[in-house]
N, C-alpha and C positions, 0 to 999 in steps of 0.2 A: 445465385446466392453469393453474397460477398463474405469474405473471411475476415474475422476480427484481426486487426493489426496491432503490433507493439510500437513503441517509440522509435524503433529502428526501421520501421516500414515492412517488417517481416511478420509471419503468422505469430499471434500471441501464444506464448508458452504458459504452462501451468506454473503457478506461484507456489502453492503448497497444498498437499492433501493431508498432512500431519503436522500441525493441526489443519483441518479443512477450512479454507478461507474463501473469500470472494463474496460479494453481495448475494449471489445466487447459491452460495455454498457448493460450488462445483470445482473449486481449486484454482479458478482463473479470476483475474481482475477485470471481469467484464462489467458493463454498465448498461443501464436502460432507464426508461422514464421513472420507474419506481425508486431508483437509486438516487435519492436527493442529495446524499453525501458524496457522490461520485467517487466510489471506492476503486480507484484505478491504478494506484501506485503499489507495485510489489516491492516491499522493503524487508530487509533482514533487521528486525528490531534490535535495539541496544537497550541496556539498562537505563542509560541516560535518557533515551527517547521515552521509554515506558514511564519514567518518573515525570518527565515533562508533560506528556499527554494526560497523566493522572492529575497533575496540578491544574490542568485546563478543564477538568471535569469528565474526562473520558478514561476511566480505569480499565486498561486492557490486560492487566496482570492478575486480577482477582478472578478465580473461577466462579461461575454462577450459571444456573439453569443448564443449558446444553453447551455453554462456552467453557473451554478448559482453562482459560487464562493463559497469557503468553509469557514466555521467558526470553531473555536475551538469546539471540541466535535463531529464533523462530522467524519464518517468513509469514507476512500478513499483507493483505490488500488494504492499504490505508486510503483515507479520504485525501484527495489531492490538496485541499485547502489546509488540512492539518499538517501534511508533510511540508508544505510551503511555509507555514507558520514555524515549524521546527527548524527548517532550513534558515529562515530569517533570524532565528534565535541561536543558530550555530549548533543545533543538536539533532539535525536530520539524520535518520538512519540510512545506511547504504541501500541503493536501489538495484533491483535485478531488472536491467533494461529489457531483456527478452520477454519478461513476464509483466511488463508495465504497459498498460493500454495507451494507444496513441492519443486518446482524448486528454491525457495528462499535459500534452504540449500546448493546450489552450490556456494553461495556467502557469506553467513553468517551462523553462527552456531545456533543451537537451544538455546544454553546458552545465546548468544547475544540477541536473540529475547525475551527470558524469562526475561533478565535483563532490558528490556525496558517496561515490563508490568506495 
């Protein structure tokens, strides 16, 4: 059995259990075939990012169904493509490298992730 790795090549750490995040809602930014959005970036969301992603049609701040809504400071597993879009726009939230899945590196570089810390 292989262990899931983070972008540092170490075992993937938990991103958040309050609020519970991850595509599989297990607190980790793990991914699989069903995860078409590739929710692998563990970020500490900012108000600026929440406004940016809402303007792109993905409102993460409004509570609905079993989703509590996020507030600035919460950690959340983001789609790598959305994080990159925010990075390119200058509004990427800081990343928790130890909890960010290694698959992230197929889209963005470790330097880009570090520059958002």
